Backbone as a printed PyTorch tensor [residue, N CA C, xyz], in Angstrom:
tensor([[[  3.2100,  -8.8440,  -8.1760],
         [  3.9750,  -9.0370,  -6.9750],
         [  3.4580, -10.2830,  -6.2480]],

        [[  4.3470, -11.1040,  -5.7840],
         [  3.9940, -12.3490,  -5.1270],
         [  4.0780, -12.1690,  -3.6180]],

        [[  3.0640, -12.6670,  -2.9440],
         [  3.0470, -12.5800,  -1.4900],
         [  3.5220, -13.9120,  -0.9110]],

        [[  4.4370, -13.8480,   0.0150],
         [  4.9370, -15.0540,   0.6630],
         [  4.0120, -15.3510,   1.8380]],

        [[  3.4130, -16.5400,   1.8120],
         [  2.4710, -16.9040,   2.8670],
         [  3.1690, -17.6970,   3.9450]],

        [[  2.8030, -17.4150,   5.1480],
         [  3.4130, -18.0960,   6.2700],
         [  2.3720, -18.5470,   7.2670]],

        [[  2.8340, -19.1990,   8.2970],
         [  1.9890, -19.6310,   9.4030],
         [  2.6320, -19.1540,  10.6970]],

        [[  1.7830, -18.7910,  11.6310],
         [  2.2090, -18.3560,  12.9490],
         [  1.7750, -19.4080,  13.9590]],

        [[  2.6980, -19.8290,  14.8040],
         [  2.4150, -20.8380,  15.8180],
         [  2.5630, -20.2180,  17.2000]],

        [[  1.5210, -20.3210,  18.0030],
         [  1.5770, -19.9010,  19.3920],
         [  1.9440, -21.1260,  20.2170]],

        [[  3.0320, -21.0360,  20.9700],
         [  3.5520, -22.1800,  21.7090],
         [  3.6920, -21.8070,  23.1870]],

        [[  3.2110, -22.6940,  24.0500],
         [  3.3850, -22.5500,  25.4940],
         [  4.4570, -23.5180,  25.9550]],

        [[  5.2840, -23.0700,  26.8950],
         [  6.2480, -23.9550,  27.5440],
         [  5.6100, -24.3760,  28.8590]],

        [[  5.3680, -25.6770,  29.0040],
         [  4.7030, -26.2100,  30.1880],
         [  5.7040, -27.0590,  30.9580]],

        [[  5.7760, -26.8110,  32.2540],
         [  6.7070, -27.5410,  33.1050],
         [  5.9520, -28.6240,  33.8580]],

        [[  6.4250, -29.8750,  33.7900],
         [  5.7340, -30.9400,  34.5280],
         [  5.8570, -30.7100,  36.0290]],

        [[  4.8350, -31.1030,  36.7710],
         [  4.8800, -30.8510,  38.2140],
         [  5.9190, -31.7130,  38.9120]],

        [[  6.6030, -31.1090,  39.8430],
         [  7.5490, -31.8090,  40.6960],
         [  6.8230, -32.0870,  42.0110]],

        [[  6.5980, -33.3610,  42.3460],
         [  5.7910, -33.6740,  43.5440],
         [  6.3170, -33.0400,  44.8270]],

        [[  7.6380, -32.9180,  44.9690],
         [  8.1950, -32.3240,  46.1860],
         [  7.8330, -30.8460,  46.3080]],

        [[  8.0280, -30.1010,  45.2210],
         [  7.7420, -28.6650,  45.2550],
         [  6.2430, -28.4060,  45.3080]],

        [[  5.4720, -29.2600,  44.6230],
         [  4.0310, -29.0670,  44.5780],
         [  3.4060, -29.2770,  45.9550]],

        [[  3.9490, -30.2100,  46.7390],
         [  3.4240, -30.4800,  48.0740],
         [  3.7000, -29.3250,  49.0340]],

        [[  4.7790, -28.5750,  48.7950],
         [  5.1560, -27.4860,  49.6950],
         [  4.4030, -26.1940,  49.4220]],

        [[  3.7630, -26.0840,  48.2680],
         [  3.0740, -24.8450,  47.9160],
         [  1.5740, -25.0690,  47.8520]],

        [[  0.8370, -24.0060,  48.0310],
         [ -0.6140, -24.0850,  47.8990],
         [ -1.0790, -23.4530,  46.5850]],

        [[ -0.1720, -23.3880,  45.6270],
         [ -0.4820, -22.8500,  44.3090],
         [ -1.2220, -23.9200,  43.5080]],

        [[ -2.2770, -23.5610,  42.7740],
         [ -2.9850, -24.5480,  41.9610],
         [ -2.0570, -25.1850,  40.9190]],

        [[ -2.3340, -26.4420,  40.5670],
         [ -1.5110, -27.1780,  39.6130],
         [ -1.3720, -26.4490,  38.2830]],

        [[ -2.4530, -25.8780,  37.8170],
         [ -2.4410, -25.2340,  36.5000],
         [ -1.4910, -24.0400,  36.4890]],

        [[ -1.4080, -23.3280,  37.5990],
         [ -0.4890, -22.1940,  37.6990],
         [  0.9440, -22.7010,  37.8360]],

        [[  1.1240, -23.7780,  38.5780],
         [  2.4570, -24.3410,  38.7600],
         [  3.0210, -24.8380,  37.4250]],

        [[  2.1810, -25.4180,  36.5740],
         [  2.6280, -25.9110,  35.2720],
         [  2.9750, -24.7830,  34.3090]],

        [[  2.3450, -23.6440,  34.4490],
         [  2.5770, -22.5070,  33.5570],
         [  3.4590, -21.4540,  34.2160]],

        [[  4.4700, -21.8840,  34.9270],
         [  5.3430, -20.9480,  35.6100],
         [  6.2760, -20.2390,  34.6330]],

        [[  6.8330, -19.1170,  35.0380],
         [  7.7350, -18.3690,  34.1570],
         [  9.0050, -19.1510,  33.8460]],

        [[  9.5600, -18.8580,  32.6970],
         [ 10.8360, -19.4360,  32.3080],
         [ 11.9220, -18.5300,  32.8620]],

        [[ 12.6730, -19.0260,  33.8270],
         [ 13.6690, -18.1900,  34.4890],
         [ 15.0500, -18.3310,  33.8600]],

        [[ 15.2280, -19.2920,  32.9950],
         [ 16.5160, -19.4420,  32.3370],
         [ 16.7630, -18.2670,  31.3950]],

        [[ 17.9750, -18.1580,  30.9340],
         [ 18.3380, -17.0970,  30.0010],
         [ 18.0090, -17.5170,  28.5740]],

        [[ 16.7560, -17.7700,  28.3380],
         [ 16.2980, -18.1840,  27.0150],
         [ 16.2080, -16.9610,  26.1050]],

        [[ 16.8690, -17.0450,  24.9610],
         [ 16.8340, -15.9640,  23.9830],
         [ 16.2040, -16.4840,  22.7050]],

        [[ 15.6990, -15.5920,  21.8630],
         [ 15.1600, -16.0470,  20.5790],
         [ 16.1890, -16.7970,  19.7360]],

        [[ 17.4440, -16.3750,  19.7980],
         [ 18.4870, -17.0390,  19.0160],
         [ 18.7080, -18.4730,  19.4990]],

        [[ 18.7450, -18.6740,  20.8110],
         [ 18.9300, -20.0190,  21.3620],
         [ 17.7380, -20.9050,  21.0220]],

        [[ 16.5520, -20.3350,  21.0610],
         [ 15.3450, -21.0780,  20.7200],
         [ 15.3620, -21.5140,  19.2530]],

        [[ 15.6960, -20.5900,  18.3670],
         [ 15.7720, -20.9200,  16.9400],
         [ 16.8360, -21.9690,  16.6550]],

        [[ 17.9790, -21.8430,  17.3130],
         [ 19.0620, -22.8000,  17.1190],
         [ 18.6150, -24.2100,  17.5200]],

        [[ 17.9230, -24.3140,  18.6500],
         [ 17.4520, -25.6140,  19.1330],
         [ 16.3800, -26.1960,  18.2130]],

        [[ 15.4860, -25.3510,  17.7320],
         [ 14.4250, -25.8240,  16.8410],
         [ 15.0170, -26.2940,  15.5190]],

        [[ 15.9250, -25.5180,  14.9610],
         [ 16.5600, -25.9290,  13.6990],
         [ 17.3300, -27.2360,  13.8720]],

        [[ 17.9790, -27.3920,  14.9930],
         [ 18.7100, -28.6250,  15.2660],
         [ 17.7630, -29.8170,  15.3510]],

        [[ 16.6330, -29.6300,  16.0170],
         [ 15.6520, -30.7160,  16.1440],
         [ 15.0250, -31.0630,  14.7980]],

        [[ 14.7380, -30.0550,  13.9790],
         [ 14.1940, -30.3090,  12.6440],
         [ 15.2160, -31.0650,  11.8000]],

        [[ 16.4790, -30.6680,  11.8860],
         [ 17.5270, -31.3560,  11.1340],
         [ 17.6870, -32.8000,  11.6140]],

        [[ 17.5290, -33.0420,  12.9000],
         [ 17.6180, -34.4030,  13.4380],
         [ 16.4690, -35.2640,  12.9220]],

        [[ 15.2710, -34.6960,  12.9090],
         [ 14.0960, -35.4690,  12.4960],
         [ 13.9810, -35.6230,  10.9890]],

        [[ 14.2800, -34.5580,  10.2220],
         [ 14.0160, -34.5470,   8.7890],
         [ 15.2590, -34.4330,   7.9200]],

        [[ 16.4230, -34.3660,   8.5330],
         [ 17.6650, -34.3260,   7.7680],
         [ 17.8470, -33.0280,   6.9930]],

        [[ 18.5250, -33.1370,   5.8610],
         [ 18.8240, -31.9550,   5.0520],
         [ 17.5590, -31.3150,   4.4780]],

        [[ 16.5680, -32.1290,   4.1560],
         [ 15.3130, -31.5920,   3.6280],
         [ 14.6630, -30.6470,   4.6500]],

        [[ 14.5710, -31.0910,   5.8980],
         [ 13.9760, -30.2600,   6.9430],
         [ 14.7880, -29.0190,   7.2220]],

        [[ 16.1060, -29.1730,   7.2500],
         [ 16.9670, -28.0160,   7.4930],
         [ 16.8120, -26.9840,   6.3830]],

        [[ 16.7120, -27.4450,   5.1590],
         [ 16.5250, -26.5290,   4.0320],
         [ 15.1630, -25.8630,   4.0460]],

        [[ 14.1360, -26.5960,   4.4640],
         [ 12.7840, -26.0350,   4.5110],
         [ 12.6710, -24.9340,   5.5680]],

        [[ 13.4250, -25.0540,   6.6330],
         [ 13.3730, -24.0520,   7.7100],
         [ 14.2980, -22.8650,   7.4610]],

        [[ 15.2750, -23.0350,   6.6230],
         [ 16.2820, -21.9930,   6.3980],
         [ 15.6470, -20.7340,   5.8130]],

        [[ 15.8200, -19.6420,   6.4980],
         [ 15.3500, -18.3520,   6.0010],
         [ 13.8800, -18.0720,   6.2390]],

        [[ 13.1070, -19.0540,   6.6630],
         [ 11.6690, -18.8530,   6.8410],
         [ 11.2310, -18.9060,   8.2940]],

        [[ 12.1140, -19.2870,   9.1860],
         [ 11.7600, -19.4480,  10.5870],
         [ 12.2150, -18.2360,  11.3900]],

        [[ 11.3040, -17.6830,  12.1830],
         [ 11.6750, -16.5540,  13.0390],
         [ 10.8000, -16.5340,  14.2830]],

        [[ 11.3500, -15.9780,  15.3440],
         [ 10.6050, -15.7860,  16.5890],
         [ 10.0550, -14.3720,  16.5550]],

        [[  8.7290, -14.2590,  16.5670],
         [  8.0960, -12.9470,  16.5250],
         [  7.8410, -12.3820,  17.9240]],

        [[  7.7080, -13.2690,  18.9000],
         [  7.4090, -12.8310,  20.2590],
         [  7.9110, -13.8980,  21.2190]],

        [[  8.5360, -13.4750,  22.2980],
         [  8.9990, -14.3880,  23.3360],
         [  8.7740, -13.7210,  24.6810]],

        [[  7.9670, -14.3550,  25.5240],
         [  7.7100, -13.8470,  26.8650],
         [  8.1780, -14.8810,  27.8730]],

        [[  9.2010, -14.5310,  28.6240],
         [  9.6780, -15.4290,  29.6640],
         [  8.7290, -15.4420,  30.8600]],

        [[  7.9950, -14.3630,  31.0550],
         [  7.0650, -14.2800,  32.1850],
         [  5.8920, -15.2400,  32.0250]],

        [[  5.3930, -15.3740,  30.8060],
         [  4.2610, -16.2670,  30.5590],
         [  4.6800, -17.5820,  29.9100]],

        [[  5.9650, -17.7550,  29.6430],
         [  6.4930, -18.9570,  28.9680],
         [  5.7510, -19.2150,  27.6590]],

        [[  5.6410, -18.1720,  26.8700],
         [  4.9210, -18.2280,  25.6050],
         [  5.7800, -17.6180,  24.5150]],

        [[  5.6980, -18.1910,  23.3090],
         [  6.3710, -17.5670,  22.1750],
         [  5.5790, -17.8070,  20.9080]],

        [[  5.8180, -16.9310,  19.9290],
         [  5.1680, -17.0190,  18.6170],
         [  6.2570, -17.2150,  17.5730]],

        [[  6.0810, -18.2490,  16.7560],
         [  7.0120, -18.5470,  15.6750],
         [  6.3410, -18.2660,  14.3400]],

        [[  7.1230, -17.8250,  13.3820],
         [  6.6450, -17.6720,  12.0130],
         [  7.4670, -18.6010,  11.1360]],

        [[  6.7710, -19.3450,  10.2760],
         [  7.4530, -20.2470,   9.3520],
         [  6.6910, -20.2610,   8.0370]],

        [[  7.2410, -20.9130,   7.0440],
         [  6.5460, -21.0130,   5.7600],
         [  5.3340, -21.9230,   5.9050]],

        [[  4.3540, -21.6830,   5.0790],
         [  3.1140, -22.4400,   5.1640],
         [  3.3350, -23.9190,   4.8960]],

        [[  4.2650, -24.2390,   4.0340],
         [  4.5010, -25.6360,   3.6770],
         [  5.2810, -26.4050,   4.7340]],

        [[  5.8940, -25.7100,   5.6890],
         [  6.7700, -26.3810,   6.6520],
         [  6.2650, -26.3270,   8.0910]],

        [[  5.0400, -25.8530,   8.3180],
         [  4.6210, -25.7020,   9.7040],
         [  4.4070, -27.0410,  10.3900]],

        [[  4.0810, -28.0860,   9.6520],
         [  3.9160, -29.4030,  10.2740],
         [  5.2580, -29.9660,  10.7560]],

        [[  6.3080, -29.7260,   9.9810],
         [  7.6400, -30.1530,  10.4200],
         [  8.0370, -29.4170,  11.6950]],

        [[  7.7600, -28.1260,  11.7280],
         [  8.0670, -27.3170,  12.8990],
         [  7.2920, -27.8120,  14.1150]],

        [[  6.0200, -28.1020,  13.9320],
         [  5.1630, -28.5760,  15.0040],
         [  5.6870, -29.9050,  15.5540]],

        [[  6.0560, -30.8120,  14.6680],
         [  6.5550, -32.1070,  15.1360],
         [  7.8970, -31.9630,  15.8560]],

        [[  8.7450, -31.0570,  15.3880],
         [ 10.0260, -30.8330,  16.0670],
         [  9.7910, -30.2880,  17.4710]],

        [[  8.8300, -29.3860,  17.6280],
         [  8.5090, -28.8500,  18.9500],
         [  7.9700, -29.9490,  19.8650]],

        [[  7.2360, -30.8760,  19.2870],
         [  6.6950, -31.9830,  20.0700],
         [  7.8050, -32.8580,  20.6450]],

        [[  8.8810, -33.0280,  19.8960],
         [  9.9770, -33.8800,  20.3440],
         [ 10.9770, -33.1720,  21.2590]],

        [[ 10.9200, -31.8670,  21.3320],
         [ 11.8270, -31.1430,  22.2330],
         [ 11.3530, -31.3430,  23.6680]],

        [[ 12.2870, -31.6430,  24.5720],
         [ 11.8940, -31.9570,  25.9360],
         [ 12.6210, -31.1470,  27.0130]],

        [[ 13.4020, -30.1730,  26.6140],
         [ 14.1150, -29.3300,  27.5790],
         [ 14.1580, -27.8940,  27.0640]],

        [[ 14.2350, -26.9660,  28.0020],
         [ 14.4390, -25.5710,  27.6340],
         [ 15.8310, -25.4800,  27.0070]],

        [[ 15.9320, -24.8870,  25.8090],
         [ 17.2190, -24.8970,  25.0910],
         [ 18.2560, -23.9160,  25.6240]],

        [[ 18.6540, -24.1170,  26.8710],
         [ 19.7640, -23.3860,  27.4700],
         [ 20.6180, -24.4020,  28.2000]],

        [[ 21.7860, -23.9840,  28.6450],
         [ 22.6630, -24.8930,  29.3690],
         [ 21.9600, -25.3830,  30.6380]],

        [[ 21.9210, -26.6930,  30.8170],
         [ 21.2520, -27.3350,  31.9560],
         [ 19.7850, -26.8970,  32.0640]],

        [[ 19.1010, -26.8690,  30.9240],
         [ 17.7020, -26.4510,  30.9070],
         [ 16.7890, -27.4440,  31.6030]],

        [[ 15.7030, -26.9270,  32.1590],
         [ 14.7430, -27.7710,  32.8650],
         [ 13.9220, -28.5900,  31.8810]],

        [[ 13.4390, -29.7510,  32.3120],
         [ 12.5250, -30.5280,  31.4620],
         [ 11.2230, -29.7510,  31.2600]],

        [[ 10.6990, -29.8110,  30.0540],
         [  9.4720, -29.0900,  29.7510],
         [  8.7680, -29.7350,  28.5620]],

        [[  7.5920, -29.2300,  28.2840],
         [  6.8040, -29.6590,  27.1330],
         [  6.5010, -28.4150,  26.3200]],

        [[  6.7500, -28.4820,  25.0260],
         [  6.3920, -27.3860,  24.1260],
         [  5.0440, -27.7300,  23.5220]],

        [[  4.0220, -26.9620,  23.8600],
         [  2.6600, -27.2510,  23.4200],
         [  2.2060, -26.1870,  22.4290]],

        [[  1.9300, -26.6190,  21.2100],
         [  1.4070, -25.7040,  20.1990],
         [ -0.0700, -25.4920,  20.5060]],

        [[ -0.4290, -24.2480,  20.7490],
         [ -1.7870, -23.9100,  21.1540],
         [ -2.6180, -23.4680,  19.9630]],

        [[ -1.9990, -22.7630,  19.0260],
         [ -2.7550, -22.2400,  17.8910],
         [ -1.8400, -22.0770,  16.6940]],

        [[ -2.3960, -22.3510,  15.5310],
         [ -1.7170, -22.1220,  14.2600],
         [ -2.6420, -21.2560,  13.4250]],

        [[ -2.1000, -20.1790,  12.8630],
         [ -2.9290, -19.2640,  12.0950],
         [ -2.1260, -18.6630,  10.9490]],

        [[ -2.8540, -18.1570,   9.9720],
         [ -2.2300, -17.4780,   8.8490],
         [ -1.9190, -16.0240,   9.1470]],

        [[ -2.5010, -15.5030,  10.2280],
         [ -2.2480, -14.1150,  10.6070],
         [ -1.7530, -14.0690,  12.0520]],

        [[ -0.9100, -13.1210,  12.3350],
         [ -0.3710, -12.9930,  13.6850],
         [ -1.4190, -12.4170,  14.6350]],

        [[ -2.3950, -11.7030,  14.1130],
         [ -3.4120, -11.0780,  14.9520],
         [ -4.1990, -12.1090,  15.7640]],

        [[ -4.6300, -13.1820,  15.1320],
         [ -5.3990, -14.2190,  15.8280],
         [ -4.5540, -14.9310,  16.8800]],

        [[ -3.2900, -15.1210,  16.5870],
         [ -2.3940, -15.7610,  17.5360],
         [ -2.1770, -14.8520,  18.7430]],

        [[ -2.0170, -13.5620,  18.5060],
         [ -1.8460, -12.6090,  19.6070],
         [ -3.0910, -12.5600,  20.4870]],

        [[ -4.2700, -12.5880,  19.8710],
         [ -5.5120, -12.5700,  20.6380],
         [ -5.6190, -13.7890,  21.5500]],

        [[ -5.2260, -14.9450,  21.0360],
         [ -5.2550, -16.1610,  21.8460],
         [ -4.2460, -16.0720,  22.9920]],

        [[ -3.0720, -15.5260,  22.7440],
         [ -2.0620, -15.3790,  23.7910],
         [ -2.5640, -14.4510,  24.8920]],

        [[ -3.2160, -13.3720,  24.5220],
         [ -3.7590, -12.4260,  25.4990],
         [ -4.8710, -13.0820,  26.3090]],

        [[ -5.7480, -13.8240,  25.6460],
         [ -6.8430, -14.5000,  26.3330],
         [ -6.3050, -15.4970,  27.3630]],

        [[ -5.2960, -16.2640,  26.9870],
         [ -4.7160, -17.2370,  27.9100],
         [ -4.0080, -16.5640,  29.0850]],

        [[ -3.3110, -15.4690,  28.8170],
         [ -2.6170, -14.7540,  29.8910],
         [ -3.6140, -14.2030,  30.9070]],

        [[ -4.7360, -13.6770,  30.4230],
         [ -5.7600, -13.1670,  31.3340],
         [ -6.3220, -14.2750,  32.2050]],

        [[ -6.6030, -15.4260,  31.6020],
         [ -7.1550, -16.5270,  32.3830],
         [ -6.1430, -17.0800,  33.3800]],

        [[ -4.8860, -17.0790,  33.0040],
         [ -3.8580, -17.5590,  33.9210],
         [ -3.7000, -16.6090,  35.1100]],

        [[ -3.8380, -15.3170,  34.8710],
         [ -3.7690, -14.3400,  35.9620],
         [ -4.9360, -14.5450,  36.9190]],

        [[ -6.1210, -14.7730,  36.3810],
         [ -7.2690, -15.0410,  37.2480],
         [ -7.0610, -16.3230,  38.0500]],

        [[ -6.4820, -17.3310,  37.4230],
         [ -6.2130, -18.5860,  38.1240],
         [ -5.1630, -18.3740,  39.2100]],

        [[ -4.1840, -17.5180,  38.9500],
         [ -3.1420, -17.2500,  39.9420],
         [ -3.7020, -16.5040,  41.1490]],

        [[ -4.7300, -15.7100,  40.9250],
         [ -5.3520, -14.9910,  42.0370],
         [ -6.1480, -15.9260,  42.9350]],

        [[ -6.3690, -17.1470,  42.4600],
         [ -7.0320, -18.1350,  43.3010],
         [ -8.5260, -18.2080,  43.1340]],

        [[ -9.0450, -17.6440,  42.0940],
         [-10.4750, -17.7160,  41.8700],
         [-10.7920, -19.0920,  41.2990]],

        [[-11.4990, -19.9070,  42.0630],
         [-11.7260, -21.3000,  41.6740],
         [-12.5430, -21.4120,  40.3900]],

        [[-13.4780, -20.5160,  40.1670],
         [-14.2760, -20.5800,  38.9490],
         [-13.4000, -20.3420,  37.7260]],

        [[-12.4370, -19.4190,  37.8390],
         [-11.5670, -19.1520,  36.7040],
         [-10.6030, -20.3000,  36.4660]],

        [[-10.1740, -20.9820,  37.5330],
         [ -9.3020, -22.1370,  37.3700],
         [-10.0400, -23.2360,  36.6290]],

        [[-11.2810, -23.4880,  37.0450],
         [-12.0680, -24.5230,  36.3770],
         [-12.3370, -24.1830,  34.9190]],

        [[-12.6090, -22.9190,  34.6100],
         [-12.8360, -22.5370,  33.2170],
         [-11.5450, -22.6100,  32.4070]],

        [[-10.4150, -22.2750,  33.0440],
         [ -9.1300, -22.3630,  32.3610],
         [ -8.8180, -23.8170,  32.0150]],

        [[ -9.0390, -24.7240,  32.9620],
         [ -8.8060, -26.1430,  32.7140],
         [ -9.7490, -26.6450,  31.6360]],

        [[-10.9960, -26.2390,  31.6730],
         [-11.9590, -26.6720,  30.6500],
         [-11.5790, -26.1350,  29.2780]],

        [[-11.1250, -24.8890,  29.2170],
         [-10.7060, -24.3240,  27.9270],
         [ -9.4940, -25.0460,  27.3740]],

        [[ -8.5450, -25.3930,  28.2390],
         [ -7.3450, -26.0790,  27.7800],
         [ -7.6500, -27.5210,  27.3700]],

        [[ -8.6910, -28.1130,  27.9540],
         [ -9.0470, -29.4970,  27.6200],
         [ -9.7400, -29.5840,  26.2670]],

        [[-10.3530, -28.4880,  25.8330],
         [-11.0250, -28.4870,  24.5380],
         [-10.0000, -28.2740,  23.4420]],

        [[ -9.1910, -29.2610,  23.1940],
         [ -8.0700, -29.1920,  22.2540],
         [ -8.4800, -28.7710,  20.8430]],

        [[ -9.4970, -29.3890,  20.2150],
         [ -9.7920, -29.0360,  18.8260],
         [-10.1940, -27.5810,  18.6240]],

        [[-10.7680, -26.9370,  19.6460],
         [-11.1530, -25.5430,  19.4860],
         [ -9.9570, -24.6150,  19.5550]],

        [[ -8.8690, -25.0260,  20.2260],
         [ -7.7180, -24.1510,  20.3800],
         [ -6.6290, -24.4180,  19.3590]],

        [[ -6.4690, -25.6560,  18.9670],
         [ -5.4140, -25.9680,  18.0180],
         [ -6.0050, -25.8300,  16.6250]],

        [[ -5.5280, -24.8560,  15.9210],
         [ -6.0250, -24.6010,  14.5770],
         [ -4.9360, -24.9330,  13.5770]],

        [[ -5.3130, -25.6580,  12.5280],
         [ -4.3150, -26.0460,  11.5480],
         [ -4.9650, -26.2030,  10.1930]],

        [[ -4.1880, -25.9990,   9.1650],
         [ -4.6150, -26.2060,   7.7890],
         [ -4.3290, -27.6620,   7.4510]],

        [[ -5.3480, -28.5190,   7.5250],
         [ -5.1100, -29.9400,   7.3120],
         [ -5.0010, -30.2800,   5.8380]],

        [[ -5.6000, -29.4810,   4.9740],
         [ -5.5160, -29.7640,   3.5420],
         [ -4.1760, -29.3180,   2.9750]],

        [[ -3.5990, -28.2620,   3.5460],
         [ -2.2930, -27.7970,   3.1110],
         [ -2.3270, -27.0060,   1.8170]],

        [[ -3.5080, -26.7380,   1.2650],
         [ -3.5700, -26.0450,  -0.0140],
         [ -4.4990, -24.8510,   0.0040]],

        [[ -4.8980, -24.3970,   1.1490],
         [ -5.7890, -23.2620,   1.2390],
         [ -5.0090, -21.9730,   1.0330]],

        [[ -5.6240, -21.0390,   0.3020],
         [ -4.9840, -19.7510,   0.0750],
         [ -5.4690, -18.7000,   1.0580]],

        [[ -6.3640, -19.0730,   1.9330],
         [ -6.9170, -18.1420,   2.8910],
         [ -5.9340, -17.8850,   4.0230]],

        [[ -5.9560, -16.6700,   4.5290],
         [ -5.0960, -16.3390,   5.6680],
         [ -5.8490, -16.4670,   6.9830]],

        [[ -7.0990, -16.9390,   6.9530],
         [ -7.8630, -17.1110,   8.1690],
         [ -7.4880, -18.4110,   8.8390]],

        [[ -7.9680, -18.5660,  10.0680],
         [ -7.7010, -19.7880,  10.8160],
         [ -8.4390, -20.9530,  10.1740]],

        [[ -7.8350, -22.1080,  10.2540],
         [ -8.4630, -23.3190,   9.7730],
         [ -8.5910, -24.2660,  10.9490]],

        [[ -9.7340, -24.9270,  11.0710],
         [ -9.8960, -25.8190,  12.2030],
         [ -9.3200, -27.1790,  11.8780]],

        [[ -8.8950, -27.8600,  12.9080],
         [ -8.3100, -29.1860,  12.7720],
         [ -9.4240, -30.1360,  12.4040]],

        [[ -9.3530, -30.7410,  11.2220],
         [-10.4220, -31.5840,  10.7160],
         [-10.1770, -33.0580,  10.9390]],

        [[-11.2510, -33.8490,  10.7070],
         [-11.1580, -35.2960,  10.8740],
         [-10.6680, -35.9820,   9.6210]],

        [[-10.7440, -35.3860,   8.5200],
         [-10.3470, -36.1210,   7.3260],
         [ -9.9080, -35.2570,   6.2770]]])
């Protein structure tokens, strides 16, 4: 029996700060950037937008690589976080398509940034990272300055959070760290 290997991507939707709204509130910047997605974003609309972006960037090859292998495993509008599952060979195409997307894929969607936080061979590690980030964001929302500073420091340490299989040929389902060569 053959096992189909995939990759799970944890993605945050980050909203750029609006100087007018930011000046009127006393909410920390980090909380303002990670605000809830209030649009009627559905997994189907998200998949449609991602497939469209992959087809735009990679043409028929990209569209074929994503067909049947792409799915939304988790979508939280409250935390603006979602988990995607794709084939192991196509996760880089998916990642690049998310990088080029600049709006929430709904009618008149707000400008945003899709930030891939973690890539893993198992959904368990991705879920653990999502839970860890949600806890830190809640502490930051409560206004605890130490937690805000630790949250910013954790988010700044990009190589520790973004995990990827750079060789592309590993059979392991564990996380792979982003390497230099």
